[in-house]
BAFI-3210 file (N, C-alpha, C; in Angstrom, 3 decimals, decimal comma, padded with zeros to 6 digits):
// residues 275
n [1|2|3|4|5|6|7|8|9|10|11|12|13|14|15|16|17|18|19|20|21|22|23|24|25|26|27|28|29|30|31|32|33|34|35|36|37|38|39|40|41|42|43|44|45|46|47|48|49|50|51|52|53|54|55|56|57|58|59|60|61|62|63|64|65|66|67|68|69|70|71|72|73|74|75|76|77|78|79|80|81|82|83|84|85|86|87|88|89|90|91|92|93|94|95|96|97|98|99|100|101|102|103|104|105|106|107|108|109|110|111|112|113|114|115|116|117|118|119|120|121|122|123|124|125|126|127|128|129|130|131|132|133|134|135|136|137|138|139|140|141|142|143|144|145|146|147|148|149|150|151|152|153|154|155|156|157|158|159|160|161|162|163|164|165|166|167|168|169|170|171|172|173|174|175|176|177|178|179|180|181|182|183|184|185|186|187|188|189|190|191|192|193|194|195|196|197|198|199|200|201|202|203|204|205|206|207|208|209|210|211|212|213|214|215|216|217|218|219|220|221|222|223|224|225|226|227|228|229|230|231|232|233|234|235|236|237|238|239|240|241|242|243|244|245|246|247|248|249|250|251|252|253|254|255|256|257|258|259|260|261|262|263|264|265|266|267|268|269|270|271|272|273|274|275]
n.u [000,644|000,621|001,824|000,385|-002,339|-002,218|-001,747|-004,271|-006,169|-005,027|-005,962|-008,959|-009,568|-008,666|-009,897|-012,933|-012,457|-012,619|-015,332|-016,445|-015,811|-017,661|-020,078|-019,918|-018,739|-018,563|-017,639|-018,367|-021,207|-021,861|-021,435|-023,120|-025,306|-025,222|-025,133|-027,715|-029,525|-028,729|-029,432|-031,891|-032,997|-032,705|-033,945|-036,506|-036,726|-035,909|-035,978|-038,677|-040,397|-039,732|-040,327|-042,638|-042,161|-040,082|-041,353|-042,832|-041,270|-040,160|-041,842|-042,497|-040,662|-038,023|-035,513|-032,835|-028,995|-026,680|-023,391|-023,069|-024,500|-027,567|-030,089|-032,921|-034,445|-034,127|-035,493|-037,745|-037,298|-037,023|-037,540|-039,188|-039,836|-038,657|-036,369|-035,132|-034,370|-032,802|-030,282|-029,440|-028,817|-026,946|-025,114|-023,322|-023,028|-021,991|-019,220|-017,694|-018,264|-016,671|-014,098|-013,657|-014,566|-012,995|-010,398|-008,833|-007,156|-004,769|-003,563|-003,866|-002,541|000,266|001,401|000,442|002,260|001,715|001,256|003,304|003,934|001,793|002,773|004,380|003,257|002,018|001,696|002,714|000,886|-001,317|-002,074|-002,531|-004,451|-006,668|-007,212|-008,185|-010,480|-011,848|-012,811|-014,454|-016,427|-017,670|-018,647|-020,716|-022,199|-023,165|-024,649|-026,502|-027,949|-029,225|-030,201|-032,314|-034,275|-035,050|-035,835|-038,095|-039,824|-040,564|-041,838|-043,898|-045,329|-046,064|-047,708|-047,022|-044,705|-042,546|-040,936|-039,156|-038,691|-036,839|-034,897|-034,107|-033,009|-030,627|-029,473|-028,592|-026,629|-024,909|-023,671|-022,897|-020,981|-019,009|-018,216|-017,002|-015,214|-012,780|-012,201|-011,925|-009,452|-007,771|-007,718|-006,411|-003,702|-003,191|-003,554|-001,405|000,600|000,265|000,539|-001,795|-005,330|-006,787|-004,558|-004,948|-006,961|-006,772|-004,944|-005,921|-008,137|-006,854|-004,968|-006,982|-008,264|-006,079|-005,210|-007,439|-007,681|-005,220|-005,712|-007,496|-006,377|-004,004|-005,420|-006,989|-005,534|-004,097|-005,879|-006,272|-005,420|-007,749|-009,767|-008,226|-010,152|-011,659|-010,945|-010,482|-010,957|-014,307|-015,624|-017,010|-019,392|-021,424|-022,630|-022,958|-025,672|-027,430|-027,905|-030,018|-030,962|-029,178|-027,129|-025,870|-023,358|-021,510|-019,572|-017,923|-015,168|-013,625|-013,408|-012,865|-010,402|-008,784|-008,934|-006,992|-005,001|-004,241|-004,155|-002,042|000,051|-000,321|000,655|003,422|004,005|003,825|005,407|008,245|007,788|009,275|008,123]
n.v [-000,965|002,232|005,517|007,572|006,255|004,628|006,658|008,198|006,018|005,534|008,173|008,206|006,116|007,372|009,710|008,538|007,105|009,209|010,137|008,084|008,166|010,011|008,613|006,631|006,658|007,776|010,373|011,521|011,139|012,748|014,880|015,558|015,203|017,537|019,112|019,064|020,185|022,407|023,571|022,827|024,779|027,178|026,671|026,837|028,712|031,032|030,611|029,745|031,641|033,911|033,698|034,235|036,691|037,472|036,724|038,488|040,773|040,097|040,062|042,644|043,759|044,573|047,092|046,085|046,670|044,189|043,216|044,978|044,052|044,149|042,083|041,121|041,585|039,455|037,377|036,122|034,640|032,240|028,796|028,211|029,924|028,998|027,541|029,656|031,161|029,496|029,309|032,074|032,303|029,957|030,568|032,987|031,964|029,339|029,334|030,765|028,568|026,277|027,300|026,364|023,752|022,409|022,502|020,690|019,104|017,745|018,466|017,180|014,672|015,050|016,015|013,675|012,242|009,854|010,852|010,515|007,634|006,828|007,706|006,052|003,975|005,323|007,826|011,590|013,334|011,712|011,731|014,468|015,318|013,421|014,077|016,251|015,980|013,936|015,844|017,614|015,668|015,150|017,696|017,835|015,917|016,777|019,212|018,321|016,700|019,055|020,214|018,770|018,466|021,056|021,280|019,648|020,937|022,809|021,539|020,385|023,066|024,156|021,725|020,536|018,266|019,490|019,781|021,959|022,598|020,243|021,176|023,463|022,508|021,416|023,058|024,704|022,760|022,278|024,708|025,402|024,002|024,214|026,959|026,526|025,066|026,414|027,933|025,368|024,009|026,379|025,807|023,718|024,109|025,653|024,103|022,255|023,948|024,699|023,397|022,899|022,200|024,668|026,542|026,628|027,611|030,112|031,268|031,191|032,967|035,212|035,926|036,109|038,395|040,147|040,708|040,782|043,390|044,797|044,865|046,560|048,990|049,323|049,147|051,426|053,602|053,173|053,132|051,749|048,954|048,225|046,159|043,640|042,860|041,432|038,806|037,838|035,185|033,740|035,952|035,906|035,515|037,552|037,894|035,387|035,734|036,982|035,627|033,452|029,284|027,147|029,263|030,071|028,664|029,924|031,293|029,608|029,471|031,119|030,147|027,875|027,554|028,851|027,014|025,018|026,402|027,381|024,803|023,590|025,198|024,195|021,412|022,180|022,866|020,565|018,932|019,536|019,798|018,369|015,200]
n.w [-000,131|-000,917|000,427|000,635|000,681|002,738|004,686|004,392|004,919|007,999|008,555|008,420|010,271|012,889|012,492|012,964|015,535|016,995|016,645|017,771|019,829|020,680|020,868|022,505|024,832|028,128|028,944|026,395|026,105|028,210|027,122|024,845|025,991|027,377|025,045|024,038|026,281|026,686|023,354|023,881|025,749|024,462|022,288|023,139|024,857|023,707|020,457|019,838|021,387|019,702|017,099|015,703|016,190|014,567|011,891|011,892|011,383|009,202|007,141|007,329|005,817|007,220|007,897|009,022|010,184|010,528|011,376|009,009|007,367|005,446|006,976|007,982|006,204|004,514|005,603|005,136|003,474|004,140|004,841|006,791|010,066|012,287|011,512|010,577|012,782|013,792|012,376|012,326|014,918|015,235|013,184|014,489|017,382|016,854|015,650|018,390|020,394|018,901|019,490|021,735|022,264|020,433|021,214|022,118|020,370|019,708|022,699|024,398|024,114|023,582|025,875|027,425|026,231|024,437|021,733|021,014|020,415|019,305|016,401|016,077|014,818|012,824|010,500|011,207|009,735|009,656|011,799|012,746|010,414|010,793|013,653|013,278|011,180|012,450|014,740|012,954|012,195|014,774|015,110|013,243|013,658|016,029|015,218|013,648|015,284|016,494|014,683|013,576|015,631|015,774|013,103|013,409|015,530|013,772|011,763|013,214|014,423|011,948|010,982|009,154|007,638|005,040|001,912|001,081|004,156|003,978|002,936|003,079|006,027|005,096|003,575|005,677|007,210|006,087|005,227|007,634|008,472|006,790|007,738|009,989|009,735|009,084|012,073|013,131|012,398|012,881|015,565|015,620|015,053|017,309|019,434|018,780|019,639|022,684|025,275|027,297|026,737|027,510|027,610|024,910|024,125|025,227|023,725|021,180|021,328|022,420|020,276|018,018|019,075|019,050|016,352|015,238|016,423|015,330|012,295|012,082|013,043|011,486|008,531|009,137|009,216|006,775|004,289|001,877|002,378|003,223|002,236|002,722|005,777|004,409|004,384|006,966|009,668|009,714|008,210|005,839|007,113|007,632|005,087|003,933|005,715|004,501|002,054|000,434|000,361|-001,817|-002,977|-001,144|-001,150|-003,174|-001,268|-000,330|-000,642|000,440|003,205|002,967|001,913|004,084|005,746|004,862|004,753|007,372|008,267|007,235|008,584|011,126|010,661|009,833|012,423|014,168|012,936|013,112|016,079|019,285|020,080]
ca.u [000,207|001,644|002,006|-001,093|-003,137|-001,676|-002,085|-005,478|-006,535|-005,139|-006,565|-010,034|-009,573|-008,639|-011,457|-014,034|-012,206|-013,445|-016,728|-017,128|-016,075|-018,707|-021,471|-019,648|-018,218|-019,258|-017,806|-019,242|-022,403|-022,112|-021,273|-024,248|-026,474|-024,787|-026,029|-029,205|-029,778|-028,211|-030,197|-033,337|-033,409|-032,583|-034,983|-037,641|-037,020|-035,678|-036,525|-040,323|-041,250|-039,250|-040,990|-043,902|-041,714|-039,278|-042,177|-043,775|-040,410|-039,697|-043,441|-042,689|-039,459|-037,925|-034,245|-031,711|-028,232|-025,688|-022,619|-022,975|-025,102|-029,078|-030,472|-033,964|-035,089|-034,282|-035,427|-038,724|-037,561|-036,755|-039,326|-040,078|-038,977|-037,636|-035,065|-034,187|-033,618|-031,861|-029,272|-029,020|-027,909|-025,883|-024,332|-022,676|-022,545|-021,091|-017,831|-017,349|-018,390|-015,906|-013,052|-013,674|-014,834|-012,163|-009,139|-007,760|-007,250|-003,188|-002,608|-003,463|-001,370|001,434|001,355|001,067|003,205|000,738|001,475|005,311|003,316|000,890|003,671|005,290|002,584|001,242|002,023|001,901|000,416|-002,303|-002,574|-002,888|-005,575|-007,349|-008,019|-009,137|-011,470|-012,925|-013,907|-015,748|-017,642|-018,245|-019,529|-021,633|-023,241|-024,289|-025,265|-027,383|-028,983|-029,467|-031,196|-033,640|-035,289|-035,548|-036,639|-039,559|-040,737|-041,340|-043,250|-045,312|-045,789|-046,653|-048,674|-047,068|-043,465|-042,316|-039,619|-038,303|-038,002|-035,995|-034,041|-033,498|-032,158|-029,087|-028,305|-028,074|-025,785|-023,633|-022,739|-022,198|-019,760|-017,872|-017,783|-016,343|-013,719|-011,187|-011,747|-011,316|-008,112|-007,004|-007,635|-005,221|-002,315|-002,837|-003,574|-000,170|001,635|000,086|001,072|-003,063|-006,729|-007,249|-003,947|-005,006|-008,049|-006,612|-003,970|-006,667|-008,992|-006,066|-004,632|-007,982|-008,462|-005,161|-005,144|-008,291|-007,486|-003,866|-006,158|-008,067|-005,417|-004,056|-006,730|-007,550|-003,726|-003,594|-007,549|-005,974|-005,799|-009,289|-009,734|-007,648|-010,793|-012,831|-009,865|-010,703|-011,864|-015,550|-015,480|-017,882|-020,797|-022,231|-022,915|-024,470|-026,821|-028,446|-028,231|-030,372|-030,408|-027,658|-026,458|-024,648|-021,848|-020,708|-018,891|-017,480|-014,075|-012,966|-012,958|-011,981|-008,386|-008,354|-008,380|-005,840|-003,015|-004,081|-003,707|-000,321|000,850|-000,087|001,795|005,007|004,495|003,656|006,623|008,988|008,090|009,663|007,422]
ca.v [-000,155|003,222|005,880|008,263|005,167|004,510|007,934|008,339|005,089|005,772|009,371|007,613|005,567|008,449|010,371|007,436|007,011|010,176|010,014|006,904|008,520|010,929|008,419|005,591|006,747|008,547|011,843|011,760|011,056|014,060|016,056|014,995|015,823|019,071|020,441|018,690|020,752|023,994|023,900|022,801|026,031|028,258|026,569|026,724|030,003|031,891|030,201|029,402|032,751|034,941|032,938|035,137|038,784|037,161|036,537|039,873|041,655|039,496|040,399|043,857|043,956|045,471|046,711|046,242|045,945|043,242|043,072|045,069|043,593|044,147|040,577|041,085|041,781|038,367|036,471|035,807|033,601|030,703|027,860|028,399|030,606|028,358|027,321|031,198|031,461|028,752|029,486|033,159|031,727|029,430|031,604|033,835|031,232|028,609|029,479|031,099|027,440|025,612|027,507|025,458|022,280|021,588|023,270|019,374|017,603|017,410|018,874|015,680|013,347|015,578|015,881|012,150|011,201|009,205|011,021|009,615|005,992|007,021|008,226|004,569|002,994|006,234|009,552|012,646|013,761|011,168|012,019|015,711|015,413|012,321|014,887|017,567|015,422|013,607|016,997|017,910|014,653|015,433|018,809|017,789|014,721|017,507|020,212|017,645|016,751|020,015|021,061|017,778|019,009|022,008|020,767|018,827|022,088|023,476|020,767|020,004|024,062|024,069|021,187|019,192|018,295|019,785|019,597|023,295|022,341|019,495|021,650|024,531|022,342|021,118|023,980|025,188|021,988|022,122|026,019|025,352|022,764|024,851|028,152|025,798|024,507|027,396|027,798|023,905|024,311|027,124|025,122|022,432|025,078|026,294|022,435|021,835|025,124|024,942|022,220|022,297|023,070|025,991|027,403|026,734|028,639|031,438|031,956|031,739|034,244|036,641|035,785|036,624|039,789|041,297|040,169|041,874|045,027|045,450|045,208|047,489|050,170|049,326|049,580|053,411|054,508|052,917|053,292|051,270|047,892|047,521|044,558|042,354|042,295|040,314|037,279|037,591|034,228|034,560|037,133|035,516|035,083|038,788|037,859|034,263|035,892|037,663|034,793|032,061|027,960|026,857|030,068|030,317|027,830|031,236|031,870|028,645|029,272|031,728|028,929|026,279|028,063|029,413|025,901|024,645|027,254|026,644|023,095|023,380|025,363|023,145|020,454|022,228|022,806|019,401|018,089|020,287|019,446|016,909|014,199]
ca.w [-000,182|-000,832|001,582|000,426|001,005|003,967|005,233|003,993|005,808|009,373|009,049|008,526|011,523|013,536|012,788|013,254|016,675|017,841|016,408|018,413|021,526|021,164|020,963|022,863|026,056|029,389|028,614|024,942|026,351|028,915|025,777|023,978|027,022|027,179|023,912|024,277|027,217|025,939|023,014|024,313|026,370|023,327|021,208|024,401|025,366|022,294|019,289|019,963|021,624|018,755|015,637|015,496|015,978|013,212|010,922|011,040|010,882|007,992|006,359|006,836|005,310|008,083|007,203|010,346|009,858|011,721|011,303|007,915|006,373|005,987|007,317|008,520|005,068|003,691|006,230|005,318|002,150|004,654|004,771|008,426|011,193|013,190|010,854|010,234|013,866|014,322|011,421|012,570|016,224|014,866|012,498|015,279|018,225|016,744|015,754|019,941|020,601|018,071|019,687|023,058|021,464|019,611|021,637|022,590|019,153|019,933|023,474|025,957|023,494|023,643|027,472|028,019|025,221|023,731|020,691|020,677|020,696|018,131|015,719|015,601|013,821|011,902|010,407|011,892|008,815|009,500|013,333|012,858|009,632|011,634|015,056|012,482|010,765|013,749|015,308|012,081|011,948|016,019|015,205|012,285|014,670|017,033|014,469|013,102|016,028|017,115|013,422|013,483|016,731|015,220|011,849|014,210|016,292|012,614|010,897|013,992|014,231|010,458|010,788|008,321|006,812|003,653|001,394|001,408|004,825|004,145|001,961|004,366|006,974|004,652|003,337|007,094|007,709|004,964|005,479|009,444|008,975|005,994|008,500|011,601|009,219|009,892|013,137|013,812|011,614|013,865|017,004|015,301|015,594|018,856|020,187|018,505|020,476|023,749|026,385|027,837|026,126|028,166|027,540|023,448|024,142|025,396|022,775|020,257|021,850|022,281|018,821|017,205|019,322|018,527|014,953|014,677|016,686|014,652|011,328|012,087|013,215|010,076|007,615|009,273|008,774|005,395|003,774|000,644|002,414|003,657|001,494|004,197|006,253|003,762|004,637|008,211|009,611|009,761|007,342|005,225|007,768|007,341|003,429|004,062|006,186|003,316|001,169|001,093|-000,156|-002,274|-003,334|000,110|-001,542|-003,501|-000,301|000,242|-001,359|001,567|004,419|002,801|001,791|005,090|006,323|003,908|005,079|008,747|008,376|006,797|009,575|012,307|010,432|010,279|014,188|014,502|012,017|013,742|017,410|019,600|020,912]
c.u [001,060|001,339|000,993|-001,855|-003,367|-002,432|-003,571|-006,289|-006,288|-006,093|-008,075|-010,190|-009,149|-010,034|-012,649|-013,944|-012,746|-014,655|-017,269|-016,732|-016,899|-020,014|-021,191|-018,854|-018,611|-019,426|-018,318|-020,629|-022,857|-022,015|-022,703|-025,515|-026,285|-025,332|-027,283|-029,734|-029,645|-029,298|-031,294|-033,723|-033,567|-033,456|-036,512|-037,794|-036,902|-036,063|-038,234|-041,228|-041,162|-039,871|-042,022|-043,375|-040,836|-039,915|-043,138|-042,707|-040,282|-040,711|-043,381|-041,479|-038,743|-036,133|-033,275|-030,458|-027,404|-024,517|-022,428|-023,794|-026,844|-029,953|-032,000|-034,518|-035,335|-034,736|-036,777|-038,869|-036,881|-037,562|-039,828|-039,357|-038,162|-036,455|-034,250|-033,560|-032,569|-030,270|-028,872|-028,209|-026,662|-024,286|-022,856|-022,217|-021,637|-019,659|-017,034|-016,984|-016,904|-014,570|-012,764|-013,899|-013,998|-010,495|-008,231|-007,559|-005,901|-002,767|-002,503|-002,580|-000,235|001,806|001,544|002,058|002,345|000,975|002,779|004,954|002,347|001,792|004,564|004,465|001,876|001,923|001,985|001,000|-001,160|-003,142|-003,289|-004,617|-006,751|-008,511|-008,976|-010,565|-012,646|-013,216|-015,088|-016,899|-018,700|-019,141|-020,268|-022,528|-024,381|-024,966|-026,360|-028,575|-029,716|-030,807|-032,014|-034,439|-035,789|-036,509|-038,228|-040,161|-041,385|-042,223|-044,033|-045,933|-046,790|-047,628|-048,686|-045,266|-043,096|-041,087|-038,901|-037,542|-036,711|-034,604|-033,052|-032,469|-030,907|-029,014|-027,492|-026,397|-024,608|-022,620|-022,201|-021,016|-018,823|-017,448|-016,944|-015,136|-012,556|-010,795|-011,155|-009,877|-007,076|-006,716|-006,663|-004,058|-002,121|-003,338|-002,084|000,795|001,475|000,015|-000,647|-004,267|-006,924|-006,135|-003,949|-006,325|-007,808|-005,969|-004,765|-007,002|-007,809|-005,339|-005,705|-007,912|-007,536|-005,196|-006,011|-008,243|-006,026|-004,335|-006,503|-007,808|-004,997|-004,405|-007,166|-006,438|-003,975|-005,199|-007,498|-005,957|-006,799|-009,890|-009,421|-008,767|-011,651|-011,561|-009,839|-011,233|-013,610|-016,140|-016,914|-019,617|-022,071|-023,069|-023,661|-025,345|-027,964|-028,550|-028,964|-030,503|-029,251|-027,102|-025,452|-023,417|-020,771|-019,691|-017,755|-015,996|-012,779|-012,286|-012,410|-010,219|-007,933|-007,839|-006,922|-004,659|-002,786|-003,609|-002,131|000,583|000,978|000,571|003,153|005,201|004,756|005,109|007,755|009,244|008,232|008,645|007,951]
c.v [001,195|004,398|006,666|007,473|005,213|005,657|008,286|007,376|005,276|007,139|009,025|006,971|006,562|009,212|009,504|007,047|008,245|010,204|008,889|007,230|009,328|009,945|006,899|005,435|007,858|009,746|012,533|011,897|012,040|014,994|015,986|015,767|017,298|020,120|020,029|020,032|022,428|024,396|023,800|023,935|027,263|027,956|026,960|028,624|031,615|031,792|030,440|031,142|033,936|034,323|033,868|036,601|038,200|037,040|037,666|040,900|041,383|040,216|042,204|044,820|045,178|045,750|047,219|045,731|045,366|042,753|043,785|044,958|043,282|042,464|040,331|040,776|040,817|037,277|035,640|034,499|032,262|030,159|027,998|029,553|030,184|028,051|028,907|031,711|030,783|028,963|030,903|032,906|030,976|029,864|032,119|032,974|030,153|028,493|030,042|029,343|026,735|025,887|026,423|024,012|021,782|021,765|021,851|018,363|017,208|017,387|017,522|014,697|013,881|015,622|014,724|011,385|010,721|009,868|010,642|008,387|006,090|007,076|006,984|003,886|003,949|007,313|010,665|013,400|013,499|011,621|013,373|015,606|014,430|012,949|015,679|016,769|015,104|014,613|017,379|016,780|014,817|016,595|018,980|017,023|015,877|018,599|019,703|017,138|017,695|020,414|020,025|018,251|020,065|022,365|020,178|019,593|022,780|022,982|020,813|021,597|024,796|023,275|020,077|019,451|018,386|019,878|020,517|023,333|021,846|020,019|022,376|024,208|021,796|021,801|024,822|023,875|022,061|023,777|025,840|025,131|023,550|026,610|027,650|025,453|025,469|027,524|026,238|024,047|025,407|027,019|023,738|023,384|025,382|025,034|021,896|022,720|024,230|023,359|021,634|022,790|024,138|026,963|027,734|027,581|029,896|032,283|032,109|032,898|035,611|036,676|036,535|038,199|040,859|041,526|041,244|043,613|045,893|045,566|046,235|048,803|050,625|049,813|051,020|053,673|054,344|052,106|051,854|049,775|047,107|046,312|043,548|041,846|041,106|039,008|037,086|035,937|034,705|035,500|037,258|035,470|036,309|038,618|036,342|034,713|036,029|036,952|033,728|030,730|028,175|027,890|030,375|029,860|028,840|031,132|030,789|028,589|029,836|030,513|027,719|026,588|028,498|027,615|025,363|025,315|026,818|025,317|022,542|024,020|024,713|022,284|020,617|022,439|021,543|018,322|018,173|020,000|018,237|016,245|013,073]
c.w [000,102|000,419|001,837|001,135|002,291|004,975|005,385|005,414|007,494|009,574|009,090|009,820|012,995|014,198|013,035|014,608|017,595|017,804|017,089|020,107|022,047|021,508|022,194|024,447|026,895|028,826|026,862|025,099|027,180|027,748|024,879|024,536|027,263|026,511|023,740|025,029|026,902|024,379|022,688|024,753|025,265|022,735|022,125|024,889|024,567|021,361|019,343|020,241|020,304|017,314|015,251|015,222|014,600|011,562|010,373|010,698|009,323|006,550|006,196|006,167|006,139|007,787|008,816|009,881|011,056|010,797|009,553|007,240|006,896|005,787|007,472|007,291|004,655|004,436|005,714|003,485|003,031|005,151|006,278|009,063|012,007|012,777|010,471|011,431|014,325|013,443|012,015|014,206|015,799|013,937|013,386|016,633|018,280|016,809|017,347|020,429|020,254|018,943|021,005|023,184|021,212|019,837|022,044|021,721|019,441|021,540|024,806|025,374|024,077|025,333|027,901|027,549|024,252|022,080|020,136|019,926|019,405|016,600|014,846|014,728|012,498|011,836|011,246|010,793|009,341|011,010|013,140|011,714|010,190|012,945|014,181|012,073|011,934|014,620|014,330|012,051|013,415|016,011|014,513|012,549|015,501|016,127|013,823|013,955|016,692|015,791|013,528|014,463|016,490|013,797|012,468|014,770|014,431|012,282|012,077|014,104|012,756|010,216|009,851|007,889|005,431|003,198|001,309|002,767|005,147|003,892|002,299|005,371|006,519|004,210|004,211|007,288|007,152|005,092|007,035|009,426|007,965|006,940|009,829|011,017|009,517|011,001|013,872|013,322|012,825|015,313|016,887|015,617|016,883|019,673|019,654|019,364|021,638|024,285|026,927|026,692|026,652|027,676|025,742|023,129|024,021|024,453|021,426|020,163|021,370|020,882|018,418|017,247|018,931|017,587|014,391|015,042|015,512|013,457|011,529|012,438|011,685|009,027|007,957|008,689|007,170|004,757|002,463|000,773|003,227|003,168|002,207|005,325|005,744|004,067|006,042|008,585|010,103|008,671|006,509|005,847|008,077|005,857|003,308|004,780|005,357|002,263|001,738|-000,223|-000,779|-003,139|-002,203|-000,015|-002,369|-002,575|000,663|000,164|-000,062|002,601|004,207|002,425|002,958|006,006|005,898|004,547|006,552|009,228|008,362|007,852|010,654|011,677|010,034|011,808|014,591|014,304|012,751|015,457|017,924|020,537|021,801]
res [x|x|x|x|x|x|x|x|x|x|x|x|x|x|x|x|x|x|x|x|x|x|x|x|x|x|x|x|x|x|x|x|x|x|x|x|x|x|x|x|x|x|x|x|x|x|x|x|x|x|x|x|x|x|x|x|x|x|x|x|x|x|x|x|x|x|x|x|x|x|x|x|x|x|x|x|x|x|x|x|x|x|x|x|x|x|x|x|x|x|x|x|x|x|x|x|x|x|x|x|x|x|x|x|x|x|x|x|x|x|x|x|x|x|x|x|x|x|x|x|x|x|x|x|x|x|x|x|x|x|x|x|x|x|x|x|x|x|x|x|x|x|x|x|x|x|x|x|x|x|x|x|x|x|x|x|x|x|x|x|x|x|x|x|x|x|x|x|x|x|x|x|x|x|x|x|x|x|x|x|x|x|x|x|x|x|x|x|x|x|x|x|x|x|x|x|x|x|x|x|x|x|x|x|x|x|x|x|x|x|x|x|x|x|x|x|x|x|x|x|x|x|x|x|x|x|x|x|x|x|x|x|x|x|x|x|x|x|x|x|x|x|x|x|x|x|x|x|x|x|x|x|x|x|x|x|x|x|x|x|x|x|x|x|x|x|x|x|x|x|x|x|x|x|x]
***
């Protein structure tokens, strides 16, 4: 078997192992329970009471700017108010949760020395990509779980399940995974640098804050470089919120390229780091 195929096979094994840890271990089941409780509270206390408000605002074509985009005037194009609110909440909350949830991709293994043992049987590339892919599978499962609950509530309130609802849910799921890709890759970088997950999260938050601040200062001093803001992590979120359906995939190039660059950086760090 060639090295590329062997790396791909090991990557798949590590990714599946991460997914199995979510569904077959006590800590994973606790994560599922915590996710269910958090989103259950959000659905009950925020989404359900606000559905009528969102419908009325959308019908009035209210123009409210969020992150520089006219969002509420586009809400009526979604198949249900419940999916609309889930979409907006997830767009702005999940990237933050992602920083905490995916911080421990390599930290524990580096601290315990497990990574040294794993590298005897598989390449560092397979370990890195496997953990990254595993985190994406886990997040995809959690998003699917909460999205299914939202879809069920939407169908219950509407009195029937429709194909546009299913299509809207699929659009949301795919786009949320694309948005989370670079943030998960960013935590691959910091989990390779930091000895603990807490320090990795701290470094990520500080780096993002300092980076945004320096870029804002630089572009205010040199306005000709303002286009750099369009390449920041999550820069496409405000644009995606104003587009419906599969047209949202027109913004997929940026997170894919960001993820590739960050994974290459993480690989360079892991390759040079002593295990």
